[in-house]
C-alpha positions in Angstrom: 27.0 -5.3 -6.6 26.7 -9.4 -6.1 27.2 -11.3 -2.7 31.0 -11.5 -3.5 30.7 -7.7 -3.4 28.6 -7.6 -0.2 30.7 -10.4 1.3 34.1 -8.5 0.6 32.6 -5.4 2.1 31.1 -7.2 5.5 34.0 -9.3 6.0 36.9 -7.1 4.9 37.2 -4.0 7.0 36.5 -7.0 9.5 40.0 -8.3 9.0 41.9 -5.0 9.4 40.4 -5.3 13.3 41.6 -8.5 13.3 45.3 -7.7 12.2 45.0 -4.1 14.4 43.9 -6.1 17.1 47.1 -8.4 16.6 49.2 -5.5 16.8 47.7 -2.7 19.2 46.7 -5.5 21.6 49.1 -5.8 25.0 47.9 -9.1 25.6 49.6 -11.6 23.6 46.8 -14.5 24.2 43.8 -11.4 23.0 45.9 -10.7 20.1 46.3 -14.4 18.5 43.0 -14.6 19.3 42.5 -10.9 16.9 44.4 -13.0 14.6 41.7 -16.2 14.7 39.1 -13.7 13.9 41.0 -11.9 10.5 41.2 -16.1 9.6 37.9 -16.5 10.5 36.5 -13.3 7.9 39.7 -14.6 4.9 37.9 -18.0 5.4 34.3 -16.1 4.6 35.4 -14.5 1.6 37.1 -18.0 -0.1 33.3 -19.2 0.3 32.2 -16.3 -1.2 34.5 -16.5 -3.8 33.6 -19.8 -4.5 36.5 -21.7 -3.3 34.4 -24.0 -0.6 37.4 -26.4 -0.1 40.2 -23.6 0.8 37.5 -22.0 2.9 36.9 -25.0 4.8 40.8 -25.7 4.7 41.4 -22.1 7.0 39.2 -22.8 9.1 40.2 -26.1 10.2 43.6 -26.0 9.7 44.8 -22.6 10.2 42.1 -21.1 12.9 41.6 -24.8 14.4 44.8 -26.4 14.3 47.7 -23.8 13.6 46.4 -20.8 16.0 45.5 -23.4 18.9 49.7 -24.5 18.3 50.1 -20.5 19.2 48.2 -20.5 22.4 49.2 -24.2 23.1 52.6 -22.0 23.1 51.5 -19.3 24.6 50.7 -21.2 27.6 53.4 -22.8 28.0 56.3 -19.3 27.7 53.8 -17.7 30.0 51.7 -14.7 29.0 52.8 -12.5 31.4 56.9 -13.0 30.8 58.3 -10.0 30.6 60.0 -9.6 27.1 63.5 -7.8 27.5 64.7 -5.0 25.3 68.2 -6.1 25.4 69.5 -7.1 21.1 70.8 -10.7 21.9 71.6 -11.0 18.4 73.3 -7.7 16.4 71.7 -7.1 13.2 68.2 -8.4 14.3 66.7 -4.8 14.6 67.8 -4.0 11.3 66.8 -7.6 9.4 63.6 -6.6 10.9 63.0 -3.2 9.3 64.2 -4.8 5.9 61.5 -7.6 6.3 58.7 -5.0 6.8 59.8 -3.1 3.7 60.1 -5.7 1.2 56.3 -7.5 2.8 55.4 -4.0 2.1 56.6 -4.0 -1.0 54.9 -7.1 -2.3 51.2 -6.1 0.1 51.7 -2.7 -2.7 52.3 -5.0 -5.9 49.7 -7.5 -5.1 46.9 -4.5 -4.5 48.0 -3.1 -7.3 47.8 -6.1 -10.2 44.2 -7.0 -8.5 42.7 -3.8 -8.6 44.2 -3.2 -12.7 44.5 -6.7 -13.6 41.1 -8.6 -15.2 38.9 -10.8 -13.1 40.2 -14.4 -14.2 37.9 -16.5 -11.8 38.7 -19.9 -11.1 37.1 -21.8 -13.5 39.8 -22.1 -16.0 42.4 -22.7 -13.4 39.8 -25.8 -11.4 39.7 -27.3 -15.5 43.3 -28.0 -15.4 43.7 -30.4 -12.8 40.1 -31.9 -12.4 38.4 -29.8 -9.9 39.4 -27.4 -7.7 40.7 -29.9 -4.6 43.0 -31.5 -7.5 44.4 -28.4 -7.8 45.1 -27.5 -5.1 47.1 -30.9 -4.3 48.7 -30.3 -8.0 50.6 -27.4 -6.3 50.7 -28.1 -3.0 53.4 -31.4 -3.5 54.3 -29.9 -7.0 55.0 -26.9 -7.4 55.2 -25.3 -4.0 56.3 -28.8 -2.2 59.7 -27.1 -0.6 57.5 -24.3 0.7 55.2 -26.2 2.5 57.7 -29.2 3.3 59.5 -25.9 4.7 56.0 -24.6 6.3 55.8 -27.4 8.6 59.4 -27.5 9.7 58.8 -24.1 11.2 55.8 -24.9 13.0 57.8 -27.8 14.3 60.7 -25.6 14.9 58.3 -23.3 17.2 56.7 -25.8 19.4 60.4 -28.0 20.3 60.7 -24.0 21.0 58.1 -23.5 23.2 59.0 -26.8 25.4 63.3 -25.4 25.7 61.5 -22.1 26.8 59.7 -23.4 29.3 61.7 -25.7 30.8 63.4 -24.0 33.5 66.2 -25.7 34.8 66.9 -26.9 38.9 69.4 -25.8 40.4 68.5 -27.2 42.9 67.3 -30.8 44.3 63.9 -30.7 43.4 62.6 -31.1 48.1 60.4 -33.9 48.6 58.0 -33.9 51.8 60.1 -34.0 54.0 62.1 -31.4 53.2 58.4 -29.4 52.9 57.1 -30.7 56.2 60.6 -28.9 57.8 60.1 -26.1 55.7 56.9 -25.3 57.2 58.1 -26.3 60.7 60.6 -24.0 59.8 57.9 -20.9 59.3 55.8 -21.8 62.5 58.8 -21.6 64.7 60.0 -18.4 63.4 57.1 -16.3 62.0 54.3 -18.4 64.1 52.6 -19.4 60.4 50.1 -22.3 61.0 52.0 -25.4 60.3 49.2 -27.7 59.2 46.3 -27.0 56.0 44.0 -24.3 57.5 39.9 -25.1 58.2 37.4 -24.9 55.3 34.6 -23.1 55.1 30.9 -24.2 56.4 32.6 -26.7 58.5 29.8 -25.5 62.0 27.0 -28.9 62.4 25.0 -26.3 62.2 25.6 -24.6 59.0 27.2 -25.9 55.5 27.9 -23.2 53.7 30.7 -21.8 52.1 29.6 -18.6 53.6 29.7 -19.8 56.8 33.7 -19.3 58.1 35.0 -22.0 59.7 36.4 -22.3 63.6 39.6 -22.9 65.4 40.2 -25.2 68.0 40.3 -22.5 70.6 36.7 -21.6 69.3 37.5 -18.0 67.1 36.6 -17.2 63.9 39.4 -18.4 60.8 39.7 -15.4 58.4 41.2 -17.3 56.6 38.9 -19.9 55.5 36.8 -17.6 54.2 36.6 -16.4 50.0 38.0 -12.4 50.1 35.1 -11.8 47.4 32.3 -13.2 49.6 33.5 -10.5 52.5 33.7 -7.9 50.0 30.5 -8.8 49.4 29.0 -8.9 52.3 27.4 -12.5 52.1 29.2 -13.9 54.7 27.8 -15.2 57.6 27.6 -13.5 61.0 29.5 -15.8 63.1 30.4 -13.9 66.5 27.0 -16.2 68.6 28.2 -19.9 66.8 31.9 -19.4 67.4 30.8 -18.2 71.1 28.9 -21.6 71.9 31.7 -23.3 70.2 34.5 -21.6 72.4 31.9 -22.7 75.6 31.3 -26.3 74.2 35.8 -26.5 74.3 35.4 -24.9 77.6 33.2 -27.4 79.4 35.4 -30.1 77.5 38.1 -28.3 78.9 36.9 -28.8 83.0 35.1 -32.4 82.3 39.3 -33.5 81.2 40.3 -31.6 84.3 37.6 -33.4 86.4 38.4 -36.6 84.9 42.2 -36.1 85.7 41.3 -35.6 89.1 
């Protein structure tokens, strides 16, 4: 077995696993990462077959740029957005089925032609234009220029479509700072919700740790000032004694204030 054969039997199964992950993963981000994994293995096959420029383009352009564009689209649209099962375009399922059959036929014909035909190699194709890079440029900007420009227009359309889907039209004016303050005071009057910001963790003079809960003005411990994860782990500082000392301090200060008023 040659080196290209070893590379094929290593990269080809990994490419199949990446393709299966693209179809089977329920999360869109995992599917995109599986596609990137399959593209990296495809680049490895290009390198093994003596096409280093094509392998570098596969990594830089497709894996590094196109897949990042897909992930950017997913972040804009939202990976948790539920898909609608209502068919908005008539006949789209039939068209998708016909396209799948056509793609399957192309795959079968491509594999059949690769198996039955004799390997030619890249030397003759590269020599026609003086090198591999020159040959690819002649094909992309000559014979296949329309398909190349159509692909770039498709990518631009995908980016614009993601921006349109991510844009949410407002049916009410955007609330400003006065409206937000009024809403907080209204919630405080109706439900007793604290109108201001909650105390942060580590606010005691003798302890400055995120595991130390903050104290409310009456000296009691604020349960909302510490992380739930720390509470579950049981690493929250036991602060009843600190709270009691602080409460005594507040009471003593209040007594002094009353005596001064009298």
